[in-house]
N, C-alpha and C positions, 0 to 999 in steps of 0.2 A: 663699689655701691656705685649707684646712677644719681646723679645730683638734676632735682627739678629745673625745667628752665627757667633761667634767674630774668624775669622780665624787668625786673628794673634796671638790667644790664643791656638789656637789646634795646628797650624803650631811650636809651640815653646815648644808644650810638646814632639810633633812626634819627632823634633829634637834631645832632650833630650834624650831621647827614645831610636834614633839612636846610640846613645852616647855614650850610657850604654848596647848597644846590647838587648832589650829588644823590644820581638815581641807583646807583650798587657800589659795593667794595669787593673787588676782589682780590683776595691776599692769599700767600703762599707761607707763609713763615710761622711754623707750628704753634708757635704762642699766640698769635693772632686768629688762627684756626679753632685752637681751642677757645680763647677768648669768644667765640663768635658762634662756635659748635660746642662746646664741650668734647669736642673727640680730640685724643692726645695722639696723635698717629706715632707709627713705629719707624716709619724711615723718613719722612720728611717730602715726600713727593706729592702728599694731598694739598688739598686747594677748598678754599669755598669761596663762591659767589655770594653776597649778600645784599638783598636786593632792601632798598629803604621803605618799600611795601611787598607782601606776600612772604614766599616762602624760601629763607635760604636752601641754596645747595651746595652740599658737600661730596666733596669727591675725593674718592680714596681708593687704596690698594685692595684686589680683590681678597685677598688673603685676611683683611683688616675687615672685611662686610661685616662680622658676626660683633666685633666689638661697637660699630660706628650704629650697629641696630640698637645696642646695650645702651649707647653713653651718650647717642649724637642726640640734641634738643629740635632736628629737622628730620622729616621723612623723607625727604628728597634726596636719598643717596646715590651717588651716579659713581659704579667700580669701573677701574680699569685694571687690567693686566700685568704685573711685573714683567714678564716674559710672555711674548704671543711671537707664535712660531710663525706666522704669517706677518710679523709687522718686526723687522730689523732694529727701528728706531730703539733711543732709551726710555724708558716708563717716563720720562719729563713728558715727553712729545705728546704721549697719549693723554696726559692731564692737560697740556695746554688745549687739545680740542677741544674737549669737553669743558675746558672752564670758558674757551673764546663762545662756544654754544650757547653755554648758557646766560653766556653775560650780551649775550647778539642783539637783545632786545633793549638795553637803556642805553640811554643817551651820553649821560655823562658817569665815566666811571673813574672810581678813585683805585690806585696803585700804590704799592708801598715803593714809593718810587726813594724815597731818602732814608731809608730803613739804616740803623746803623749796624746792628748785633740782633742777634734773633736767640730765643733757647731753644734748647738742644729739645727734638724728637727723642722717642723713648728707649730709642736704638742709640746712644750718644756717642757712641765711636767713630761714626760716617755724616757729619751733619750735611745735607743737601744742601747745597747753593742757587742760588737765581742765573738764569741766564739770559743772553741777551736778547732772544726769540720771546722769553716771555717777555719783557718791558717794551717791544716793539708790537706785540700782538692785537694788541686792544685799541689800535687808534690812536685818537688827541684823547689822552687822559689826564688826570689830575693826580695830584700825589696824596694820598692817603693816609696817610703815616702822621699828619698833627693832629684829622681827626682820631683817631685811634688811642694815639697817645694822650690825648684829653678824655678818652671816654676811661682809659685805662686807669687814670691818675686818682681817680677816687672810686671806693672801692664801695661795690654793694656787702649789704649783711650776710649775702652768700656766699661771697669771695673772703669775706673778714673770716668767717668760720672756719673754711677751707685753710687759709694762711695760720689760725690759730692751732691747727692739728698739726702743720709742718714745726710749728715754734715747739710745739710739745715734743715732739719725735727727737727734733734736735738738743731739746732739755733733756730728755732722758738719757741719749745717748750721752750726754756729757756727764752725769749722774754715774753712768756706766763708768765710764773711764775716768772717775776720783776713785773709783776703787781698784782701779788694776793700773793704774798710772806708778811705775817705779823707777828710780836712776837705774839705767845701764839698758832699759828700753829702747830701742831707736825710735826717733820722729815714726820710721813709713809703721814700726808694729802697732803704737799708740793710735796713727793714724787708723790704722785697718779697724784697730777693735770700734773705733768709732763708726767707720762706715759698716762693717758687719751689724753694728747693734740697727742702724738707722734702716739699713735694706730689709734685714731676718725680723727685727722686732717693727719696723714703723708699718710693714706692709704688713695689713690687715688690721692697723691700731683702731682702737676704739670700734671696730665694725664698719669702718669708714671710708678707710683708706686703701685701693688696689694697689696700686704700685708705689713704693717711697724711695727713693736713692738718695744716695749721700755722696758731698763732695766736698773735699778738703785740703786745707794746705796747712802741717804741722810743723812750728820750728820749734827748739830748743832752747833758752839762753842766748851765747853769742850767734846761732842759727835765726833766731829773729831777724827777718830783712822783710822788706817788701819788693814782691815781685819776685821770688824766687821759688823755689821746688823744695818739699818736701825730699830729705835724704834719710842716708843711715846713720845719722849725728845721733849719740846717745841723747838721751834725757838727764836733763844736768840740774843736778839738786841746788837747793835754794834760790833756782832763778824760774822764770816762768815759762811753762812752754803753751803756746800761742796756736790756736785752733781757729783759724780761718775756713768757716762751714757753711755750708751751703744743705737743705733738705728740699728735697721737689717730691711734696706729694700730689700724685694724680695733675700734675700740670700746676702746681702751686707753688711759691717758694717760700724760704726765710733765707737772711743772710745775716749771720751771727760771728762777733770775733771772742773767743772764750779762753779764757786764760785758767792754768793750773798750777800749783808748783808742791813739788816733793819733796816735803822737809822745811827747815825754816827759811821765812822769807829774807832774803838780804838786806841791811838796812836802804842800800841803794835804791833797791829795785822799792821798798814801801814809801820812799821819798817819792819816788817818779809814780807810781800810783797813784797816792794823795793828791800829787800834782793834776795828774790827767785826770782824774773822775772829777775835779772841783770844774774842768774845761766842759768836759762831759756834760755834767747836771746844770751847769749854765746854758749849754745848747738844748736843752731837754726843758728846759721853762721857757727857752725863747721858742720853741717849736709848737706854736699855736694859730688857730686859725686868723691870716689877715698880717700875718709874720711876712717879713723879707727874707727868701731864701739864701739872696746875697749877702743879707747881713750875717745868717748865720755861719755861711761861708767866712766871712770876716771876721768874726767874733770867736770863731774856732780856732783861727791861724794865730789870730793875735794871742789869744790864750797861751798856744803851743809856743810860741817865741817868749813868752814871757818864761816859759820854763827851760828856756836856753836851747828852742830846737828852732832855729828861723829857716823859715822858707818849708816846713815840714806840715802834712805828709805831700808826698808826691801823688797820692791819692785822691778820687772825692772823698769828700767828709760827710757827704749825705745825697742820699737818692733813694727812687722810690724802688718800691718793693711789692711785683703781686704773679705775674702772669711769667715772669723773668725776674731773677734773682737781682738785675740792676735795670731797671728802666725808669723812663721820667716819674717826676719832674728832680732834676739834677740843683744840688746849689753850689753856685757858680758867681762870683763877684762881679765877673766881665756879663753874665746872664741877668735875668729877671725873674720876674714870677713871685706868686707869695704860696706861703701855705695855704691852704685850705683843709676844712673838715670832711673827714672820710679818706684823706691820705693816708698811705702809710710809709713811711721811710725810717729806710737804716741812716744808723750815725754814728759816726764811726772814725774818732781823732785816733789818733796815733802818733808815735815820737820813737825817733830811730837811732841807736847810736853809734858813728860814724866805725867801721870796722867789726859792727856787728853787736845785736842783742836791741832791746828796747819794750816797748809796751804797745798794745792796740786794745780799745775796749769798742765792742757794738752791739746795738739790738735794734729790732722792730720796733717802731710807735704806732699805735692807730693815732691820728689826732680827731680828735672830740673837742666838741666847746667848750669843756672844761681843761683843757692843755693834751699832751702826751701821755697817754696809757701804752705802757713796756707788755710786749706781748709776749715773751719768753719767761718762764719760772727760774732759769738758773740767773744767779748774781754777776753783775757784771765785779768787773776787780779783777783780783787775782784769789783763787779758791783753792785753799788747802787740800791737794788728795789725801 
């Protein structure tokens, strides 16, 4: 499915460009190319020159020209060859030439100078990174990252619709896993069930999703830790099997942590679930327009401390979601900022037991004038398989 041009999004970016005195943005991160053109590239070689006035220029791999013609919001598409028998340079050099030519008429240009992370292109196993030549090729430039972060922090109705699709797919895959989870399965086997459902059933979802990809970390019982990989450990009866899961549906993401249990949950974990859900629900009530992001971090961590897990968790407890699974804004006590209507935030408190085990809950919330709306239909807490 090709989405109609999101004029609200485009206009927001141009207003911010005007406020910052920028004549054009030159972007290469796949999520920013998607955000500005609706084109989700295959190899990450693509770029966009987005002017404050006039037609954007999409620069894409020749092999992707049909995809660009079908999905891009601009008619000015300039292609380059991935392999050129007359030019031994890598394709990124040809992209740079076309980007410089397209941006040459603009006086004040913004580049992604302080971009810390980026979303993957459709071929996720081989991310394309920036080179020094790119950053030095456009003269005296301005950092465009704050402009793009501010624009992306508040979602348009179309973006919310696209994120709801990702949330629906993730939840349906969890319902599938509820039916097949059994003690003795390995973490990797149940992760494969979830990812297989996302890709197999999510692609074509509701006639609106061209490509759905799932990304997961699955841990069970004492395997639950933060920042570790899924393994061949078996699913543990009576203890949570935790799914740290992302779905990307045509470039828009969701980010959840869901939990299943095979058999009767142990009293120890039932008590931990009750305590952590109380912290989580307090955070959700706080997440309203005008609320402090720093205070959100502070109150979640204070609640986790009261549960007997001081200094936890080591991961962020709230961040934006959109054209990346993790994007600004972030809740941090050393930072600032306020929650605003139209943001989509992942709220994710977690407690981890020394030596292994623990619990995390997470969902995505659309901030409205009336508070936080949960986007996933799948329950929080620990759900019986």
